[in-house]
PyMOL Python script that loads the backbone (N, CA, C, O; Angstrom):
from pymol import cmd

cmd.read_pdbstr("""\
ATOM      1  N   MET A   1     -53.947  46.340   8.563  1.00  0.00           N
ATOM      2  CA  MET A   1     -53.512  45.158   9.230  1.00  0.00           C
ATOM      3  C   MET A   1     -52.933  44.142   8.247  1.00  0.00           C
ATOM      4  O   MET A   1     -51.890  43.542   8.505  1.00  0.00           O
ATOM      5  N   LYS A   2     -53.610  43.959   7.136  1.00  0.00           N
ATOM      6  CA  LYS A   2     -53.155  43.025   6.135  1.00  0.00           C
ATOM      7  C   LYS A   2     -51.825  43.488   5.541  1.00  0.00           C
ATOM      8  O   LYS A   2     -50.955  42.679   5.219  1.00  0.00           O
ATOM      9  N   LYS A   3     -51.687  44.801   5.405  1.00  0.00           N
ATOM     10  CA  LYS A   3     -50.459  45.372   4.853  1.00  0.00           C
ATOM     11  C   LYS A   3     -49.272  45.103   5.777  1.00  0.00           C
ATOM     12  O   LYS A   3     -48.180  44.784   5.308  1.00  0.00           O
ATOM     13  N   ASN A   4     -49.484  45.232   7.095  1.00  0.00           N
ATOM     14  CA  ASN A   4     -48.426  44.980   8.070  1.00  0.00           C
ATOM     15  C   ASN A   4     -47.974  43.518   8.023  1.00  0.00           C
ATOM     16  O   ASN A   4     -46.781  43.228   8.116  1.00  0.00           O
ATOM     17  N   LYS A   5     -48.937  42.598   7.876  1.00  0.00           N
ATOM     18  CA  LYS A   5     -48.588  41.179   7.800  1.00  0.00           C
ATOM     19  C   LYS A   5     -47.769  40.895   6.543  1.00  0.00           C
ATOM     20  O   LYS A   5     -46.822  40.109   6.567  1.00  0.00           O
ATOM     21  N   LYS A   6     -48.144  41.536   5.467  1.00  0.00           N
ATOM     22  CA  LYS A   6     -47.434  41.339   4.209  1.00  0.00           C
ATOM     23  C   LYS A   6     -45.998  41.876   4.313  1.00  0.00           C
ATOM     24  O   LYS A   6     -45.062  41.236   3.834  1.00  0.00           O
ATOM     25  N   ILE A   7     -45.826  43.032   4.928  1.00  0.00           N
ATOM     26  CA  ILE A   7     -44.500  43.630   5.104  1.00  0.00           C
ATOM     27  C   ILE A   7     -43.668  42.752   6.032  1.00  0.00           C
ATOM     28  O   ILE A   7     -42.493  42.499   5.767  1.00  0.00           O
ATOM     29  N   LEU A   8     -44.277  42.292   7.114  1.00  0.00           N
ATOM     30  CA  LEU A   8     -43.567  41.431   8.051  1.00  0.00           C
ATOM     31  C   LEU A   8     -43.136  40.130   7.376  1.00  0.00           C
ATOM     32  O   LEU A   8     -42.019  39.658   7.588  1.00  0.00           O
ATOM     33  N   ARG A   9     -44.018  39.553   6.566  1.00  0.00           N
ATOM     34  CA  ARG A   9     -43.699  38.323   5.843  1.00  0.00           C
ATOM     35  C   ARG A   9     -42.543  38.557   4.873  1.00  0.00           C
ATOM     36  O   ARG A   9     -41.645  37.719   4.776  1.00  0.00           O
ATOM     37  N   ASN A  10     -42.549  39.666   4.162  1.00  0.00           N
ATOM     38  CA  ASN A  10     -41.473  39.987   3.219  1.00  0.00           C
ATOM     39  C   ASN A  10     -40.147  40.200   3.946  1.00  0.00           C
ATOM     40  O   ASN A  10     -39.099  39.757   3.478  1.00  0.00           O
ATOM     41  N   ILE A  11     -40.197  40.870   5.076  1.00  0.00           N
ATOM     42  CA  ILE A  11     -38.973  41.091   5.871  1.00  0.00           C
ATOM     43  C   ILE A  11     -38.440  39.747   6.363  1.00  0.00           C
ATOM     44  O   ILE A  11     -37.234  39.507   6.322  1.00  0.00           O
ATOM     45  N   LEU A  12     -39.317  38.883   6.819  1.00  0.00           N
ATOM     46  CA  LEU A  12     -38.904  37.561   7.288  1.00  0.00           C
ATOM     47  C   LEU A  12     -38.281  36.748   6.154  1.00  0.00           C
ATOM     48  O   LEU A  12     -37.270  36.075   6.354  1.00  0.00           O
ATOM     49  N   ILE A  13     -38.874  36.809   4.986  1.00  0.00           N
ATOM     50  CA  ILE A  13     -38.329  36.087   3.830  1.00  0.00           C
ATOM     51  C   ILE A  13     -36.947  36.638   3.473  1.00  0.00           C
ATOM     52  O   ILE A  13     -36.041  35.863   3.168  1.00  0.00           O
ATOM     53  N   ILE A  14     -36.775  37.933   3.506  1.00  0.00           N
ATOM     54  CA  ILE A  14     -35.478  38.548   3.202  1.00  0.00           C
ATOM     55  C   ILE A  14     -34.441  38.121   4.230  1.00  0.00           C
ATOM     56  O   ILE A  14     -33.309  37.794   3.871  1.00  0.00           O
ATOM     57  N   ILE A  15     -34.815  38.120   5.502  1.00  0.00           N
ATOM     58  CA  ILE A  15     -33.880  37.725   6.561  1.00  0.00           C
ATOM     59  C   ILE A  15     -33.472  36.254   6.378  1.00  0.00           C
ATOM     60  O   ILE A  15     -32.295  35.917   6.504  1.00  0.00           O
ATOM     61  N   VAL A  16     -34.427  35.398   6.087  1.00  0.00           N
ATOM     62  CA  VAL A  16     -34.117  33.979   5.886  1.00  0.00           C
ATOM     63  C   VAL A  16     -33.219  33.814   4.662  1.00  0.00           C
ATOM     64  O   VAL A  16     -32.270  33.031   4.695  1.00  0.00           O
ATOM     65  N   ALA A  17     -33.504  34.538   3.589  1.00  0.00           N
ATOM     66  CA  ALA A  17     -32.684  34.456   2.377  1.00  0.00           C
ATOM     67  C   ALA A  17     -31.253  34.909   2.663  1.00  0.00           C
ATOM     68  O   ALA A  17     -30.302  34.270   2.214  1.00  0.00           O
ATOM     69  N   ILE A  18     -31.093  35.993   3.399  1.00  0.00           N
ATOM     70  CA  ILE A  18     -29.752  36.482   3.750  1.00  0.00           C
ATOM     71  C   ILE A  18     -29.025  35.448   4.597  1.00  0.00           C
ATOM     72  O   ILE A  18     -27.838  35.198   4.387  1.00  0.00           O
ATOM     73  N   TYR A  19     -29.727  34.845   5.550  1.00  0.00           N
ATOM     74  CA  TYR A  19     -29.115  33.819   6.397  1.00  0.00           C
ATOM     75  C   TYR A  19     -28.665  32.623   5.565  1.00  0.00           C
ATOM     76  O   TYR A  19     -27.562  32.113   5.758  1.00  0.00           O
ATOM     77  N   VAL A  20     -29.512  32.173   4.641  1.00  0.00           N
ATOM     78  CA  VAL A  20     -29.178  31.032   3.797  1.00  0.00           C
ATOM     79  C   VAL A  20     -27.955  31.355   2.942  1.00  0.00           C
ATOM     80  O   VAL A  20     -27.058  30.522   2.815  1.00  0.00           O
ATOM     81  N   ILE A  21     -27.907  32.524   2.367  1.00  0.00           N
ATOM     82  CA  ILE A  21     -26.753  32.931   1.551  1.00  0.00           C
ATOM     83  C   ILE A  21     -25.488  32.971   2.409  1.00  0.00           C
ATOM     84  O   ILE A  21     -24.437  32.492   1.984  1.00  0.00           O
ATOM     85  N   PHE A  22     -25.583  33.536   3.604  1.00  0.00           N
ATOM     86  CA  PHE A  22     -24.437  33.623   4.511  1.00  0.00           C
ATOM     87  C   PHE A  22     -23.911  32.231   4.857  1.00  0.00           C
ATOM     88  O   PHE A  22     -22.702  32.000   4.829  1.00  0.00           O
ATOM     89  N   VAL A  23     -24.808  31.309   5.180  1.00  0.00           N
ATOM     90  CA  VAL A  23     -24.414  29.945   5.531  1.00  0.00           C
ATOM     91  C   VAL A  23     -23.774  29.258   4.320  1.00  0.00           C
ATOM     92  O   VAL A  23     -22.763  28.570   4.462  1.00  0.00           O
ATOM     93  N   PHE A  24     -24.351  29.440   3.148  1.00  0.00           N
ATOM     94  CA  PHE A  24     -23.815  28.830   1.932  1.00  0.00           C
ATOM     95  C   PHE A  24     -22.398  29.324   1.644  1.00  0.00           C
ATOM     96  O   PHE A  24     -21.523  28.525   1.311  1.00  0.00           O
ATOM     97  N   VAL A  25     -22.165  30.620   1.767  1.00  0.00           N
ATOM     98  CA  VAL A  25     -20.835  31.184   1.509  1.00  0.00           C
ATOM     99  C   VAL A  25     -19.825  30.632   2.511  1.00  0.00           C
ATOM    100  O   VAL A  25     -18.715  30.267   2.125  1.00  0.00           O
ATOM    101  N   ASN A  26     -20.186  30.566   3.770  1.00  0.00           N
ATOM    102  CA  ASN A  26     -19.273  30.028   4.790  1.00  0.00           C
ATOM    103  C   ASN A  26     -18.962  28.555   4.545  1.00  0.00           C
ATOM    104  O   ASN A  26     -17.822  28.121   4.710  1.00  0.00           O
ATOM    105  N   GLN A  27     -19.971  27.793   4.155  1.00  0.00           N
ATOM    106  CA  GLN A  27     -19.739  26.379   3.878  1.00  0.00           C
ATOM    107  C   GLN A  27     -18.846  26.204   2.655  1.00  0.00           C
ATOM    108  O   GLN A  27     -18.018  25.294   2.620  1.00  0.00           O
ATOM    109  N   GLN A  28     -19.004  27.054   1.668  1.00  0.00           N
ATOM    110  CA  GLN A  28     -18.168  26.963   0.474  1.00  0.00           C
ATOM    111  C   GLN A  28     -16.710  27.269   0.821  1.00  0.00           C
ATOM    112  O   GLN A  28     -15.799  26.612   0.318  1.00  0.00           O
ATOM    113  N   LYS A  29     -16.494  28.259   1.673  1.00  0.00           N
ATOM    114  CA  LYS A  29     -15.125  28.570   2.123  1.00  0.00           C
ATOM    115  C   LYS A  29     -14.522  27.369   2.845  1.00  0.00           C
ATOM    116  O   LYS A  29     -13.370  27.009   2.603  1.00  0.00           O
ATOM    117  N   THR A  30     -15.291  26.760   3.720  1.00  0.00           N
ATOM    118  CA  THR A  30     -14.816  25.600   4.468  1.00  0.00           C
ATOM    119  C   THR A  30     -14.494  24.448   3.525  1.00  0.00           C
ATOM    120  O   THR A  30     -13.470  23.784   3.687  1.00  0.00           O
ATOM    121  N   LEU A  31     -15.350  24.204   2.548  1.00  0.00           N
ATOM    122  CA  LEU A  31     -15.098  23.139   1.577  1.00  0.00           C
ATOM    123  C   LEU A  31     -13.836  23.408   0.769  1.00  0.00           C
ATOM    124  O   LEU A  31     -13.077  22.483   0.481  1.00  0.00           O
ATOM    125  N   ASN A  32     -13.606  24.653   0.403  1.00  0.00           N
ATOM    126  CA  ASN A  32     -12.385  24.995  -0.333  1.00  0.00           C
ATOM    127  C   ASN A  32     -11.140  24.741   0.512  1.00  0.00           C
ATOM    128  O   ASN A  32     -10.134  24.248   0.001  1.00  0.00           O
ATOM    129  N   GLU A  33     -11.200  25.071   1.794  1.00  0.00           N
ATOM    130  CA  GLU A  33     -10.069  24.817   2.692  1.00  0.00           C
ATOM    131  C   GLU A  33      -9.820  23.315   2.821  1.00  0.00           C
ATOM    132  O   GLU A  33      -8.676  22.863   2.775  1.00  0.00           O
ATOM    133  N   TYR A  34     -10.887  22.553   2.981  1.00  0.00           N
ATOM    134  CA  TYR A  34     -10.740  21.106   3.094  1.00  0.00           C
ATOM    135  C   TYR A  34     -10.165  20.505   1.819  1.00  0.00           C
ATOM    136  O   TYR A  34      -9.348  19.586   1.871  1.00  0.00           O
ATOM    137  N   SER A  35     -10.587  21.019   0.695  1.00  0.00           N
ATOM    138  CA  SER A  35     -10.076  20.528  -0.580  1.00  0.00           C
ATOM    139  C   SER A  35      -8.582  20.814  -0.705  1.00  0.00           C
ATOM    140  O   SER A  35      -7.810  19.960  -1.142  1.00  0.00           O
ATOM    141  N   LYS A  36      -8.186  22.020  -0.319  1.00  0.00           N
ATOM    142  CA  LYS A  36      -6.771  22.386  -0.370  1.00  0.00           C
ATOM    143  C   LYS A  36      -5.959  21.502   0.564  1.00  0.00           C
ATOM    144  O   LYS A  36      -4.896  21.011   0.186  1.00  0.00           O
ATOM    145  N   ASN A  37      -6.454  21.294   1.784  1.00  0.00           N
ATOM    146  CA  ASN A  37      -5.762  20.428   2.740  1.00  0.00           C
ATOM    147  C   ASN A  37      -5.670  18.997   2.221  1.00  0.00           C
ATOM    148  O   ASN A  37      -4.659  18.322   2.417  1.00  0.00           O
ATOM    149  N   SER A  38      -6.712  18.547   1.570  1.00  0.00           N
ATOM    150  CA  SER A  38      -6.716  17.198   1.021  1.00  0.00           C
ATOM    151  C   SER A  38      -5.644  17.042  -0.055  1.00  0.00           C
ATOM    152  O   SER A  38      -4.948  16.028  -0.094  1.00  0.00           O
ATOM    153  N   GLU A  39      -5.509  18.030  -0.918  1.00  0.00           N
ATOM    154  CA  GLU A  39      -4.478  17.977  -1.962  1.00  0.00           C
ATOM    155  C   GLU A  39      -3.084  17.964  -1.349  1.00  0.00           C
ATOM    156  O   GLU A  39      -2.218  17.206  -1.786  1.00  0.00           O
ATOM    157  N   GLU A  40      -2.864  18.801  -0.335  1.00  0.00           N
ATOM    158  CA  GLU A  40      -1.556  18.839   0.330  1.00  0.00           C
ATOM    159  C   GLU A  40      -1.248  17.496   0.983  1.00  0.00           C
ATOM    160  O   GLU A  40      -0.126  16.998   0.887  1.00  0.00           O
ATOM    161  N   LEU A  41      -2.234  16.916   1.638  1.00  0.00           N
ATOM    162  CA  LEU A  41      -2.013  15.633   2.302  1.00  0.00           C
ATOM    163  C   LEU A  41      -1.781  14.514   1.284  1.00  0.00           C
ATOM    164  O   LEU A  41      -1.007  13.592   1.539  1.00  0.00           O
ATOM    165  N   THR A  42      -2.448  14.596   0.138  1.00  0.00           N
ATOM    166  CA  THR A  42      -2.233  13.606  -0.914  1.00  0.00           C
ATOM    167  C   THR A  42      -0.797  13.684  -1.422  1.00  0.00           C
ATOM    168  O   THR A  42      -0.157  12.658  -1.656  1.00  0.00           O
ATOM    169  N   GLU A  43      -0.295  14.906  -1.592  1.00  0.00           N
ATOM    170  CA  GLU A  43       1.094  15.082  -2.017  1.00  0.00           C
ATOM    171  C   GLU A  43       2.055  14.547  -0.963  1.00  0.00           C
ATOM    172  O   GLU A  43       3.052  13.905  -1.292  1.00  0.00           O
ATOM    173  N   GLN A  44       1.752  14.811   0.297  1.00  0.00           N
ATOM    174  CA  GLN A  44       2.597  14.312   1.383  1.00  0.00           C
ATOM    175  C   GLN A  44       2.613  12.784   1.394  1.00  0.00           C
ATOM    176  O   GLN A  44       3.662  12.173   1.593  1.00  0.00           O
ATOM    177  N   ILE A  45       1.466  12.180   1.185  1.00  0.00           N
ATOM    178  CA  ILE A  45       1.388  10.718   1.168  1.00  0.00           C
ATOM    179  C   ILE A  45       2.236  10.157   0.038  1.00  0.00           C
ATOM    180  O   ILE A  45       2.954   9.173   0.221  1.00  0.00           O
ATOM    181  N   ALA A  46       2.152  10.785  -1.131  1.00  0.00           N
ATOM    182  CA  ALA A  46       2.948  10.315  -2.271  1.00  0.00           C
ATOM    183  C   ALA A  46       4.442  10.439  -1.975  1.00  0.00           C
ATOM    184  O   ALA A  46       5.215   9.537  -2.300  1.00  0.00           O
ATOM    185  N   THR A  47       4.846  11.539  -1.368  1.00  0.00           N
ATOM    186  CA  THR A  47       6.248  11.739  -1.011  1.00  0.00           C
ATOM    187  C   THR A  47       6.709  10.691  -0.008  1.00  0.00           C
ATOM    188  O   THR A  47       7.790  10.120  -0.148  1.00  0.00           O
ATOM    189  N   GLU A  48       5.896  10.445   0.990  1.00  0.00           N
ATOM    190  CA  GLU A  48       6.260   9.465   2.017  1.00  0.00           C
ATOM    191  C   GLU A  48       6.298   8.049   1.452  1.00  0.00           C
ATOM    192  O   GLU A  48       7.121   7.236   1.872  1.00  0.00           O
ATOM    193  N   LYS A  49       5.417   7.750   0.507  1.00  0.00           N
ATOM    194  CA  LYS A  49       5.452   6.428  -0.129  1.00  0.00           C
ATOM    195  C   LYS A  49       6.751   6.263  -0.915  1.00  0.00           C
ATOM    196  O   LYS A  49       7.360   5.193  -0.897  1.00  0.00           O
ATOM    197  N   ALA A  50       7.174   7.327  -1.606  1.00  0.00           N
ATOM    198  CA  ALA A  50       8.431   7.261  -2.353  1.00  0.00           C
ATOM    199  C   ALA A  50       9.603   7.070  -1.387  1.00  0.00           C
ATOM    200  O   ALA A  50      10.502   6.272  -1.651  1.00  0.00           O
ATOM    201  N   ASN A  51       9.592   7.802  -0.269  1.00  0.00           N
ATOM    202  CA  ASN A  51      10.642   7.641   0.740  1.00  0.00           C
ATOM    203  C   ASN A  51      10.635   6.224   1.305  1.00  0.00           C
ATOM    204  O   ASN A  51      11.689   5.631   1.534  1.00  0.00           O
ATOM    205  N   ASN A  52       9.453   5.698   1.524  1.00  0.00           N
ATOM    206  CA  ASN A  52       9.337   4.343   2.060  1.00  0.00           C
ATOM    207  C   ASN A  52       9.910   3.321   1.086  1.00  0.00           C
ATOM    208  O   ASN A  52      10.619   2.402   1.497  1.00  0.00           O
ATOM    209  N   GLU A  53       9.609   3.473  -0.202  1.00  0.00           N
ATOM    210  CA  GLU A  53      10.169   2.569  -1.210  1.00  0.00           C
ATOM    211  C   GLU A  53      11.689   2.662  -1.238  1.00  0.00           C
ATOM    212  O   GLU A  53      12.381   1.649  -1.331  1.00  0.00           O
ATOM    213  N   GLU A  54      12.201   3.890  -1.159  1.00  0.00           N
ATOM    214  CA  GLU A  54      13.655   4.087  -1.175  1.00  0.00           C
ATOM    215  C   GLU A  54      14.298   3.425   0.033  1.00  0.00           C
ATOM    216  O   GLU A  54      15.341   2.783  -0.089  1.00  0.00           O
ATOM    217  N   LEU A  55      13.683   3.576   1.192  1.00  0.00           N
ATOM    218  CA  LEU A  55      14.219   2.949   2.402  1.00  0.00           C
ATOM    219  C   LEU A  55      14.147   1.427   2.324  1.00  0.00           C
ATOM    220  O   LEU A  55      15.059   0.736   2.778  1.00  0.00           O
ATOM    221  N   ASN A  56      13.071   0.907   1.753  1.00  0.00           N
ATOM    222  CA  ASN A  56      12.973  -0.543   1.590  1.00  0.00           C
ATOM    223  C   ASN A  56      14.050  -1.060   0.648  1.00  0.00           C
ATOM    224  O   ASN A  56      14.609  -2.136   0.863  1.00  0.00           O
ATOM    225  N   GLN A  57      14.340  -0.287  -0.399  1.00  0.00           N
ATOM    226  CA  GLN A  57      15.404  -0.689  -1.326  1.00  0.00           C
ATOM    227  C   GLN A  57      16.759  -0.670  -0.618  1.00  0.00           C
ATOM    228  O   GLN A  57      17.567  -1.582  -0.792  1.00  0.00           O
ATOM    229  N   LYS A  58      17.004   0.371   0.180  1.00  0.00           N
ATOM    230  CA  LYS A  58      18.262   0.432   0.936  1.00  0.00           C
ATOM    231  C   LYS A  58      18.353  -0.727   1.920  1.00  0.00           C
ATOM    232  O   LYS A  58      19.422  -1.303   2.121  1.00  0.00           O
ATOM    233  N   LYS A  59      17.223  -1.062   2.530  1.00  0.00           N
ATOM    234  CA  LYS A  59      17.195  -2.173   3.483  1.00  0.00           C
ATOM    235  C   LYS A  59      17.598  -3.476   2.796  1.00  0.00           C
ATOM    236  O   LYS A  59      18.347  -4.276   3.357  1.00  0.00           O
ATOM    237  N   GLU A  60      17.098  -3.682   1.581  1.00  0.00           N
ATOM    238  CA  GLU A  60      17.479  -4.871   0.826  1.00  0.00           C
ATOM    239  C   GLU A  60      18.949  -4.817   0.429  1.00  0.00           C
ATOM    240  O   GLU A  60      19.642  -5.834   0.462  1.00  0.00           O
ATOM    241  N   ASP A  61      19.425  -3.627   0.051  1.00  0.00           N
ATOM    242  CA  ASP A  61      20.818  -3.485  -0.373  1.00  0.00           C
ATOM    243  C   ASP A  61      21.797  -3.701   0.781  1.00  0.00           C
ATOM    244  O   ASP A  61      22.908  -4.189   0.569  1.00  0.00           O
ATOM    245  N   VAL A  62      21.397  -3.346   1.981  1.00  0.00           N
ATOM    246  CA  VAL A  62      22.287  -3.476   3.133  1.00  0.00           C
ATOM    247  C   VAL A  62      22.663  -4.930   3.359  1.00  0.00           C
ATOM    248  O   VAL A  62      23.767  -5.213   3.825  1.00  0.00           O
ATOM    249  N   ASN A  63      21.789  -5.838   3.047  1.00  0.00           N
ATOM    250  CA  ASN A  63      22.052  -7.263   3.267  1.00  0.00           C
ATOM    251  C   ASN A  63      22.855  -7.894   2.143  1.00  0.00           C
ATOM    252  O   ASN A  63      23.231  -9.062   2.246  1.00  0.00           O
ATOM    253  N   SER A  64      23.129  -7.160   1.075  1.00  0.00           N
ATOM    254  CA  SER A  64      23.872  -7.741  -0.043  1.00  0.00           C
ATOM    255  C   SER A  64      25.372  -7.722   0.249  1.00  0.00           C
ATOM    256  O   SER A  64      25.867  -6.846   0.958  1.00  0.00           O
ATOM    257  N   LEU A  65      26.077  -8.691  -0.302  1.00  0.00           N
ATOM    258  CA  LEU A  65      27.526  -8.793  -0.093  1.00  0.00           C
ATOM    259  C   LEU A  65      28.262  -7.605  -0.694  1.00  0.00           C
ATOM    260  O   LEU A  65      29.264  -7.152  -0.139  1.00  0.00           O
ATOM    261  N   GLU A  66      27.774  -7.092  -1.827  1.00  0.00           N
ATOM    262  CA  GLU A  66      28.425  -5.955  -2.462  1.00  0.00           C
ATOM    263  C   GLU A  66      28.408  -4.735  -1.556  1.00  0.00           C
ATOM    264  O   GLU A  66      29.408  -4.025  -1.444  1.00  0.00           O
ATOM    265  N   PHE A  67      27.269  -4.489  -0.907  1.00  0.00           N
ATOM    266  CA  PHE A  67      27.150  -3.338  -0.020  1.00  0.00           C
ATOM    267  C   PHE A  67      28.065  -3.497   1.190  1.00  0.00           C
ATOM    268  O   PHE A  67      28.743  -2.552   1.592  1.00  0.00           O
ATOM    269  N   ILE A  68      28.080  -4.681   1.760  1.00  0.00           N
ATOM    270  CA  ILE A  68      28.925  -4.931   2.928  1.00  0.00           C
ATOM    271  C   ILE A  68      30.397  -4.733   2.561  1.00  0.00           C
ATOM    272  O   ILE A  68      31.156  -4.125   3.316  1.00  0.00           O
ATOM    273  N   GLU A  69      30.790  -5.251   1.400  1.00  0.00           N
ATOM    274  CA  GLU A  69      32.171  -5.107   0.950  1.00  0.00           C
ATOM    275  C   GLU A  69      32.513  -3.641   0.707  1.00  0.00           C
ATOM    276  O   GLU A  69      33.587  -3.180   1.091  1.00  0.00           O
ATOM    277  N   GLU A  70      31.616  -2.922   0.079  1.00  0.00           N
ATOM    278  CA  GLU A  70      31.849  -1.501  -0.204  1.00  0.00           C
ATOM    279  C   GLU A  70      31.988  -0.692   1.081  1.00  0.00           C
ATOM    280  O   GLU A  70      32.867   0.163   1.183  1.00  0.00           O
ATOM    281  N   MET A  71      31.136  -0.954   2.050  1.00  0.00           N
ATOM    282  CA  MET A  71      31.215  -0.237   3.324  1.00  0.00           C
ATOM    283  C   MET A  71      32.501  -0.592   4.075  1.00  0.00           C
ATOM    284  O   MET A  71      33.115   0.271   4.702  1.00  0.00           O
ATOM    285  N   ALA A  72      32.902  -1.853   4.009  1.00  0.00           N
ATOM    286  CA  ALA A  72      34.140  -2.257   4.675  1.00  0.00           C
ATOM    287  C   ALA A  72      35.332  -1.531   4.051  1.00  0.00           C
ATOM    288  O   ALA A  72      36.251  -1.119   4.759  1.00  0.00           O
ATOM    289  N   ARG A  73      35.317  -1.379   2.747  1.00  0.00           N
ATOM    290  CA  ARG A  73      36.413  -0.677   2.077  1.00  0.00           C
ATOM    291  C   ARG A  73      36.404   0.814   2.409  1.00  0.00           C
ATOM    292  O   ARG A  73      37.442   1.384   2.746  1.00  0.00           O
ATOM    293  N   GLU A  74      35.234   1.444   2.313  1.00  0.00           N
ATOM    294  CA  GLU A  74      35.145   2.895   2.489  1.00  0.00           C
ATOM    295  C   GLU A  74      35.284   3.325   3.951  1.00  0.00           C
ATOM    296  O   GLU A  74      36.056   4.230   4.265  1.00  0.00           O
ATOM    297  N   LYS A  75      34.550   2.687   4.821  1.00  0.00           N
ATOM    298  CA  LYS A  75      34.482   3.146   6.209  1.00  0.00           C
ATOM    299  C   LYS A  75      35.578   2.555   7.098  1.00  0.00           C
ATOM    300  O   LYS A  75      36.091   3.226   7.993  1.00  0.00           O
ATOM    301  N   LEU A  76      35.928   1.299   6.843  1.00  0.00           N
ATOM    302  CA  LEU A  76      36.853   0.616   7.740  1.00  0.00           C
ATOM    303  C   LEU A  76      38.232   0.409   7.138  1.00  0.00           C
ATOM    304  O   LEU A  76      39.115  -0.145   7.792  1.00  0.00           O
ATOM    305  N   ASP A  77      38.429   0.846   5.903  1.00  0.00           N
ATOM    306  CA  ASP A  77      39.697   0.650   5.191  1.00  0.00           C
ATOM    307  C   ASP A  77      40.127  -0.813   5.219  1.00  0.00           C
ATOM    308  O   ASP A  77      41.298  -1.116   5.448  1.00  0.00           O
ATOM    309  N   MET A  78      39.203  -1.696   4.992  1.00  0.00           N
ATOM    310  CA  MET A  78      39.502  -3.128   4.940  1.00  0.00           C
ATOM    311  C   MET A  78      39.593  -3.546   3.472  1.00  0.00           C
ATOM    312  O   MET A  78      38.847  -3.059   2.623  1.00  0.00           O
ATOM    313  N   TYR A  79      40.521  -4.455   3.196  1.00  0.00           N
ATOM    314  CA  TYR A  79      40.722  -4.918   1.826  1.00  0.00           C
ATOM    315  C   TYR A  79      40.909  -6.421   1.838  1.00  0.00           C
ATOM    316  O   TYR A  79      41.200  -7.013   2.877  1.00  0.00           O
ATOM    317  N   LYS A  80      40.743  -7.032   0.683  1.00  0.00           N
ATOM    318  CA  LYS A  80      40.913  -8.475   0.554  1.00  0.00           C
ATOM    319  C   LYS A  80      42.399  -8.820   0.667  1.00  0.00           C
ATOM    320  O   LYS A  80      43.257  -7.989   0.371  1.00  0.00           O
ATOM    321  N   PRO A  81      42.696 -10.041   1.094  1.00  0.00           N
ATOM    322  CA  PRO A  81      44.110 -10.449   1.178  1.00  0.00           C
ATOM    323  C   PRO A  81      44.755 -10.403  -0.212  1.00  0.00           C
ATOM    324  O   PRO A  81      44.110 -10.699  -1.218  1.00  0.00           O
ATOM    325  N   ASN A  82      46.017 -10.034  -0.249  1.00  0.00           N
ATOM    326  CA  ASN A  82      46.812  -9.934  -1.475  1.00  0.00           C
ATOM    327  C   ASN A  82      46.241  -8.924  -2.468  1.00  0.00           C
ATOM    328  O   ASN A  82      46.516  -9.013  -3.664  1.00  0.00           O
ATOM    329  N   GLU A  83      45.469  -7.990  -1.998  1.00  0.00           N
ATOM    330  CA  GLU A  83      44.906  -6.959  -2.873  1.00  0.00           C
ATOM    331  C   GLU A  83      45.784  -5.715  -2.772  1.00  0.00           C
ATOM    332  O   GLU A  83      46.143  -5.286  -1.676  1.00  0.00           O
ATOM    333  N   ARG A  84      46.120  -5.152  -3.907  1.00  0.00           N
ATOM    334  CA  ARG A  84      46.933  -3.938  -3.907  1.00  0.00           C
ATOM    335  C   ARG A  84      46.008  -2.724  -3.949  1.00  0.00           C
ATOM    336  O   ARG A  84      45.052  -2.668  -4.722  1.00  0.00           O
ATOM    337  N   VAL A  85      46.319  -1.775  -3.107  1.00  0.00           N
ATOM    338  CA  VAL A  85      45.505  -0.563  -3.035  1.00  0.00           C
ATOM    339  C   VAL A  85      46.396   0.602  -3.450  1.00  0.00           C
ATOM    340  O   VAL A  85      47.485   0.799  -2.909  1.00  0.00           O
ATOM    341  N   TYR A  86      45.919   1.352  -4.401  1.00  0.00           N
ATOM    342  CA  TYR A  86      46.671   2.520  -4.871  1.00  0.00           C
ATOM    343  C   TYR A  86      45.954   3.765  -4.375  1.00  0.00           C
ATOM    344  O   TYR A  86      44.735   3.888  -4.488  1.00  0.00           O
ATOM    345  N   VAL A  87      46.726   4.674  -3.830  1.00  0.00           N
ATOM    346  CA  VAL A  87      46.180   5.916  -3.322  1.00  0.00           C
ATOM    347  C   VAL A  87      46.650   7.044  -4.210  1.00  0.00           C
ATOM    348  O   VAL A  87      47.851   7.200  -4.432  1.00  0.00           O
ATOM    349  N   ASP A  88      45.735   7.823  -4.713  1.00  0.00           N
ATOM    350  CA  ASP A  88      46.063   8.958  -5.559  1.00  0.00           C
ATOM    351  C   ASP A  88      46.416  10.134  -4.643  1.00  0.00           C
ATOM    352  O   ASP A  88      45.557  10.652  -3.930  1.00  0.00           O
ATOM    353  N   GLN A  89      47.665  10.544  -4.666  1.00  0.00           N
ATOM    354  CA  GLN A  89      48.117  11.613  -3.781  1.00  0.00           C
ATOM    355  C   GLN A  89      47.892  12.975  -4.386  1.00  0.00           C
ATOM    356  O   GLN A  89      48.182  13.986  -3.747  1.00  0.00           O
ATOM    357  N   GLY A  90      47.391  13.031  -5.583  1.00  0.00           N
ATOM    358  CA  GLY A  90      47.130  14.303  -6.250  1.00  0.00           C
ATOM    359  C   GLY A  90      45.914  15.011  -5.675  1.00  0.00           C
ATOM    360  O   GLY A  90      45.712  16.196  -5.941  1.00  0.00           O
ATOM    361  N   MET A  91      45.123  14.329  -4.913  1.00  0.00           N
ATOM    362  CA  MET A  91      43.895  14.943  -4.372  1.00  0.00           C
ATOM    363  C   MET A  91      44.114  15.511  -3.030  1.00  0.00           C
ATOM    364  O   MET A  91      43.189  16.063  -2.434  1.00  0.00           O
TER     365      MET A  91
END
""", "prot")
cmd.dss("prot")
cmd.show_as("cartoon", "prot")
cmd.util.cbc("prot")
cmd.orient("prot")
């Protein structure tokens, strides 16, 4: 009788140990996935911050007289009065 209890106790300890190891391995996999996702999201945030800075700079540039003048020349073919425009026909 005592031998059966000892065997049962050992089997129970082995089962609990296997369960604990299984849970630990699964949690480690999950943590690794979360870590990888965190790194990817950090990179995305940095990229978006750079894009945001670039857009803010463009927003400031749009209000400048130089930008308005440049766009008027390029897009609308507008020029200042008495200004001579030379067109290179070689292109």
